[in-house]
Each structure stands twice: as structure tokens, then as C-alpha cells.
Steps between C-alpha positions, in 0.01 A plus 500: 500500500409173334150355498648173618596446864720198554595558871868548412527883504158580643262284704149444364344584835674840499378574151143404589498717809634794302249486212173376657406839643515660154316239293150359470602152385805272472583176323763249603659215311711271716693186423459364851341620818559454871241576769773693686509740207130570539555571864760766411254678270 
């Protein structure tokens, strides 16, 4: 698995949901952001 999620093979929201239960912190770097994406998370 790559550390980069580009929404082509795997959706960012799916990655976030999978890893958040097993981590104490997370960092995100995004090129652009839609409010609808925040709603999905």
C-alpha cells in the first residue's frame, strides 16, 4: 500500500475510515478540498 491516496484505486474516505481506529493522529495534505468530502468523512 502506498502512503499516497489519489482516489483512483482507493478512495481517501475509505482509507481514513480504515486507519482512524488504530491511530492517535493523522495528517492530510490536499491539493483542493470540497465540503462534500468533509461530509463523507
